[in-house]
N, C-alpha and C positions, 0 to 999 in steps of 0.2 A: 502494498498500501507505498501510495507517497504520500510526505507530509510536506505540510504547506503552513507556519508561525504569522497568517497573514488575517489583514483588515479588510473589513468590509468596507470597497472604494465607496466613501461618500461625508457632508457633513455629522463628524464623530458628535453623539449625543451624549456620552459618559461622560463623569463626571471622573473630575482626576485630581484624586482628594477630596479633602471633606470640605463644606462650609466655612468652618472657620480657617484649615489651612491649606488651602487650594493649590495647592501641586501634589505629586505625585512624581515615582523614580520609578523605570524600567530597567532589565536590561535582560540579554540574550544573549546565552551560551552555547555552541553549537555541541561543545564535549558535555553537558548536561542534558539535551535531548535524546531523540532518538535517530539513531544513524540515516545518515540521508535526509534530514527537515532543511527544508529550503528556508529562509527565512525572507520574507517577505512581506513586505506593510505597502497593499496597493495605494492604488492614487485617493488621498482624503486631507481630510483639513480640519481644522478646528482656532477655534475664537482665541485660546492660550497660546501663550507663546512654547517654544519647543528647542531645548537645547541637547547636541545628537553627538554622544564621545564613540566616535568610530577607532578603540583600541585595537583592532588585529581584526586581518582578514581584508578583501579586499571587496567591495561593495559597486553596487551600482544606485546613482542618487540623480533626482530629478530633483527643482524646485521649482514651481512657476515655468515647465514646459524647458528652462536650461537643465543638462544633462551636467554631472559630474564623473567623473572616473575613480573612485576613492581607494587608493593600493598602501596606504601607510597610515599612522594613527593624524588624527586630525580634529576638529568640532566643527559641528554646520548649525547654524541657528537658521530658525524657522520662524516667523512671521505670525503672527496673527492673521486668517484665512487663505497665507499662502499652502497652494496645492504642492505636494508632497507624494514622494516612492521611494521604495527601498527595496534592493533585493541583492541577496546573497547564498551563494550555494557551497560555497567553502566552508574552511574551519574558521571562524568568524565569534567575533567578542564585541557587544557593542550596547551603550547604556542610553538613556534618553531621561531628563527630565522636562517633565509640561508644566507649566506655571501660568496661574494668572499675573498680569503685568499689574493691573490694579491694588495687589497686595502690596507693590511696591511703594506706593504712590503715599506723598505728604498732604496732607491738612495744610503744612505753610508752603506757599511758594516761594520754597530758596530757590537757589542756580539749578540743582540737582532736578527737583521737578521742573523747571520753565524750561531749563536748558534738552535734560534726557527725558524723564519718565515721563511727561505730558504728550511730548512731541513724537512719542513710541506710542503712546496709547491713541493718539489722533491720526497714526497714519504719515506723521510728518518727517519722520525720522526713521532710515533702515539699520538693518543688523548686516553685520556682513554674513555671506552663504557659508563662507568656509575661513577655519583659521587653519594653519596645516605647520606643523613642526618646520621650524628655521623660520615661520615667521614669528615676528619682534613680540608682539605679545603672546607669545602659544606658553610659555612656560607658568607665565602669569594666570592666565586661565586656567590651566592643569592645573593649577597647584588649586585655584578658588574651587574647580569643580571636585577632585579632588575631596575636598573638604563636605563637600555636599554628599557626596558618596558614603563620606563616613557616617554622615548623623544616619543616612539611610537605610544602609547595611548594616547597624546597628540592631534595625529592629525587624528582621526576620531570622529564620536559620540560615544559616551556611550554606547547606549543601541543600538548598533548593531553591528555585525561584519562584516568587508568589504573582501573583497576577498584577500587582503593581506595588509599590513599597508607600508606605505614607508616614506620614507628623501623628505622636500623640500625646503630642505638650506644646505649650508656648516656647518654650526654653528652645528646642528642636526647629521651631520655625523660624525663631531668631537666628539661631545661627544658618542656617538655609539664607535667607535673604542678603545675609550679613556676609555671603558668600557670593549673592549674585549682585552684589556692588559690588564687590570684587571684582566682580568679570566686567561689568557695565561701566567700571574706572579703568580696565585695562584695554579695553576697546575706547573708550572715549579719549584714553592718552596719548593712541595711536592714529587717532584719526578715524578711526573704523567704524563710526557712525556717522552715516550720510544722506543730507536730506533725500527725501524723494521727489521724483518729477511729479509730472500732469501725468496722467491715464493716457497712456501709453496703449497703442495697438494687440501689443502682448499681453497687456491687460484687461482688455476689454475680449481677449480671446478666452482667457482665462473664467474671466465672469459666465462667461457664453456657456462654454464646457461643464462648468459646478452646477449650472441650473440644466445641463441637461443629464448629468451624473442623480443627480436629487431625483430629477423625475423617473430617471430610471430605478431605482430602491424605492420609489414610493409606490410605484406603478408595476413591479416585478412580477407578481401576484395576478395581476390581471394579462389578458390578450390583447398583448402591445403590438406594434409596428413601426418601423424606422419611420415612416411617416408624420408615425403622432410625435415621437422626440423628435424631430426635426423640426415640425410646426411650432412646439415649444419655444423654441428658440429662429424662429422664423430665419429657417434655411430652408432649400428643397431638401428631398430625401438623396438624391448623388452627391450632392455638396457636399453634406452633413456626413457622409459616410466619409469621406476623404479628409472633411475639420478632423471628423473624430479618430480616425483612424493616426494621423497624421502625431495628435495629441498622445495620445492614450496607448500607440504601439499596437493596436488592434480594432476591427470592425463592431462597428458597437452590436449585432446580433450576438458575436461571439463573446464582449466585456458581457452582454444580459442574460447567455446561456453561461457564465463562470457566477456569475449576482445569485443567479436560481438556485446552481448546485450549492453552491454557503448556504444559501436560506433552507435548502433541504438537510444538509449537513446539520444543522442546527437544528431543527424538529427532529433526525432521527435519533440523533442522541440526548435529546431532553423528552420526547415521549416515546409510547410502544404505538406509534400509530401506525397505521397499513403501509405498504408501500405505494398503493393506487394515492391514498388520501392524497398522503405527502406530496405524490404528482404531480396531483390536479391544484392544491395550493400551491405549490408554486410557481403557477404558470406555464407548466406542461400539460398541452391537450392530449397526449398518446405517451402511451407506457413505454415502449419500445425507443423511442427518442428520448426520453428521459433516463434509462437503462443505459442508453450510447453513452449518450453526455455524460451520465454519472461514473461509468465504468473509465473512460475518457479521464476527468477530472480525479478522480477518485484511488484509481487502478483498482476499484473493485464492485461488486455490487451493492446496492442500498441494501441488501437483507445481511452479507457481511459486514456492513457500514455499523448497521443498526447494531447487529452482535457480538460489536466487538468495543462496544460505549464500556 
């Protein structure tokens, strides 16, 4: 059976951390996963900021259609609402902090609030996409991020990987915030916080594809044609197919099939419903087509998958 540590591609609705401590830490280590597990966070976005630490391995990274080949240790900064994607199939180790920038905001409008926090919140200031080993501020960023890791990793069993690491008290949150201010200080001190430009053609394409992805996710269980999706973004079907494949890397029909199979996997894991019921609930009108698609993407039949949960 193929393994895929994936995130369904759309705007995330999950909470990162808690209401009091709105930040969460994640990490993936291939050494602690079943052999052959692919690390694949599909195209998605969220309102929170994200700092990703690629510790080891080779990764394909994409942020707002800009592609990066990661071959060494580095940090990636993902802004609010940015469409991003990560893939690796080799020996890999990755960590990520997802946090609400509003939690770093000050009541007093001091220079840090006025020149860094508020412009970041308003989208007038942009973080660098990648800070790599050898860059002037890399050591400072790594030192501060190591402090964040230390806080979160102390909350979990070192021999297992929880879905997310969260904070238990205000002292821990204060330590994380202090480290985040240290990272922003390093970026600012080296001139890596840049003013954003006016809405570009690239930005408009990102907003268009996000609207299409959201519509597909919302209506995946229904009978859905390419022309229906294209109409949501004011395109004809043929042009939309080319547009979609250029950005996402696969045709919309293939993407929709994968999304439906992911939804089917969730139902098979969490319920004892019949394969036919799952087939119909996930937007497949033909059991044979569902079986073929499931085997293609999961390497087994739906019944085998359900029994292995």
